[in-house]
N, C-alpha and C positions, 0 to 999 in steps of 0.2 A: 576265721579270724577277722576282727573288726578293728579298725585303726583307732589309736588313741588320739583324742582331740587336743589340739594345742589351742587353749582357751585364751584369746586376746582379751576378753574382758577381765579375767582375773589377773593375768600378767600386767595389763594396764594399771589396775588398781595398786599392784605391788610398786610399780615404777613410779606412779604418781604420789605415792607416800614418800618415796626416796626424794622426789623433786621437791615436795613441800618441806621436808627436813633441811635439805641444802638451801632452800629459799629462805627458811628462817634463819640460817647461819648467816646469810648474806645480809639480811634486814638487821641483824645484831650489828653489823658494820656500818649500818646506814645506807645499804644498797637494796632497793626492791627491784628485782628483775621486770622489766616492761616490755610488753609486745603490743605493737600498733597494727591493727588489721584495717586494710582499705578495702572497701567495697564500692565498686562503680557499677551503677545499674541496678536492675530489680529481678536478676536471675533467681527463681525460687529455690533451686537446688543450692546456689551460692550462699543465699540467705540463711538456710539450715545449717551449712558447713561452718559459716561465721560464727553464728549464735553458738554453736557446739564448741567451737574453739575459744571464744571468749568465756564461756561458762567453765571450761576446763581449766582456764587459766586462773580464774578467780578461786575455784575450788582448791587449787593447789598453792594459793598464796602469792601468785604472780599478779602484777598489775597489767591490766590490758585496756587499750584505748581502741575502740571501733569508730571508724570514720566512714560515713556513707555518703555517697555522692550520685548525682543524677546521671543517667546514661549519656547526657549531652556534655558532661565534663570534657575539656579538651586534653589532648595528649600533653600540652605545655603546662597545663595546671596541674596534672597528675605528677609529671616529673618534678615540678616545683614543690609540691607537697612532700614527695619522697626525699628530695633534697634537704628540706626543712627537718624531717624526721631523722636524717642521717646526722645531722647537727644537734640533735636533742639528746643530751647525757641521760635523761631519764628512761629513754626507749633503747632497749638492747636488741630487740628483734623487729624486723619489718616484714609484713606479709601482705602482698597485693593479691587478692582473690581472683583466680582465673575461672572462666574466660573473661576477658574485658571486651568492651564494645569494639565493633569492627574498625573504627577510625583511629583506634589507639594501638600502637605497635607494643605487643606484650613484652617481646624480647628486649626492646629498648628501654622499657620500664624496669625489667628485672635487672638489667645491667646498670641502671641508675642507683639500684640499692647498694649501699656500702657492703662489701664482702664480710666485714666484721659483724654486720646485721642480719645477714642472708640466712635466716633461720629455716628457710624452705629448701636451701641447698640447690637452688636453680641457676645461681650466678655462674658465668663462665669460670670464675676463680675457683669457686667450690668444686666444679667439674674438674678442674685441672688439679686441685689438691687430692681429690679422690683418685684421679688417674695415676698421680705420682706417689701417692702414699704419704702425703704431707697433710698436717693438721687442718682442718676446715669443717664445713658443716654438710652432713651427708643428707641427701633428700629423706623425708621422713617415712615414706611408705616402705622402700627397701631396707632402710636402718631398722624400721619395725620387724621386717622379716628376719634380718639377722639376729635381733634380740629373741625371737621366738625359737630360732635354731639353738641359740645359747640357752634358752630356758630349759630345753629337753636334754641338755648336755651333749649335743650333737657335735662330733668332731668332723669338720669338713676335709681335713688333710687326705689328699689323694682320692676323695670321692668325686664321681662324675655327676655334674649338675646341668640340668637343662632349663633355660629361661625361655619361656613362650611370650615374646613381645620385645620390642626394641625402642620403646619410647625414652626421651631423654629423663623423664620424671621416675619411672620404674625400671624398664627393661635393661637400659645400658648401665645405669649405676648399680643395679642388682649384680649384674655380671662381674663388675669390677669388685665389688665388695665380696663376693663368693670367691674370686680368684685371689684376693688378698689374704684369704684364709686357706689357700692352697688347694682349693678345689679345681678340677678341670671343667672348663664351662664351655657349653654351645649355647648360642642365642639363635632361637628360631623366630620365623615371622611368617607372614602370609605368603611369601615367595619360597619358602622352605619345602624341599621335595621330600615326601615320605617322613613327615614328623613322627609317625608311630614308630619307625625303626629307631629313632633317636631316644625318644621317651622311654621305650622298653629297656633301654640300657641304663636310665638314669638312677641314681641314688637319691636325688632331690630333684623336684620340679617345681618351678615357680610359673604359675600361669597368670599372665598379665597383658590380656589383649582385649578385654571387654566384649567377649563374645561367649554365649552360653554353650556348655557341652563341648568345648574345644579339647577337653581331655576326659576320656572315657576309660573304663575298667579294663578293656582289651588293650590299652595303650601303656599300662603301667606293670611294673614287675612287683612281686610280693615284697612288702616291708618298706617300699619307697617312701620318703617324706614328701608330702605335697603341700605347698602353701598357694593358696587361692587369693589373688589380689583383685579379682574381676568384681564388678558390681552391676548386675543385670537384673531384669524382672522375668519371672517366668509366665506361662500362659495364664496362670491365676492372678498375676500381678505381684507375686511375692518376691521379696529380694532373694537373689541367688547369685553365685559366682560364675566363673569360667570352666569350673570343674563339675562333672556330673557326679555330684556328692555322693548320692545313695549307693551307686555302684562302686564308685572308686574307694570308698571307705572299707569296702569289704575285702580289698586287695592291700591297700596301703598300710604302713606301720604307724604313721602319724598323717594327720590331715587338720587343716584349718577350716572352720566352718564359716558359712556366710549367711546371715550376719554373725558378728560375735568373734570374728577371727582377726584378719589383718586390719580391719577399719578402725577399731578403737586404738590400735598401736600407732596408726599415722599421727592422729592428734597428741598421743602421749610423746611421741618422739619430737613434735614440734615444741612441746613444753621442755623437753630435755635440751633440746638445741637452744632455746630462749634462755634457759638457766645458764647453760655453758657460756653463751655469749655474755651474760652478765658477770659471770665469775672472771672471764678473760678480762673484761673491761675494768674490774675492780682490783686487778693486780698491779 
């Protein structure tokens, strides 16, 4: 049995078409959804991410503003810029690309973003909304994972899910989202003893630690759904995930590839969040 692929590119395309339609409806009311992206310094990976985000916005009929700053920008200057964007009615979402230079406190900058414009879902108010089941913005990567499960018609009720990784950006919010859908969830991490004993029981596994081959075929039961959030390079320099894809796909029921799986969904959910922020603001 070879697992069915959950194609992130195809699902992204579908969702972006929906975003474009909804954006058009807002434009008819005189509102163009706007995203401001702030890039401080010249991290090459960040430059690629930012370029992709801006292009995705424009392709879907959203207005985007990219602001580039030197790595020498002070924390006070960045905070002042965020405040100005908070007060700008043409901007509905604010994204500060991480990592920031060491002299800037990233958490302080994230907390300076208005929760109504926190389309990355990193603000403490967004985390609290997710925790308590209130309306807010969900972090884009785990939100994308939930959409992928939805796309295959997977009912999480009563299922056992294992999340490998406990970051604030993926692992923790992922666990809460799964819990909201009535899954029983275990969060594993570098201190977990006998990871294999837990993953062998899992109906759904989300691997999000940024470490190659953290999940292998002997660690999964037949028919499991595997979502691979990792972004690594193999010995040949090719992009790969956290999962030993070639072996696990022979056991799993569904699996996401890397590239072309969760990655495209992350940017797509950023567009969805920006659109929702504009819809809320226009009510």
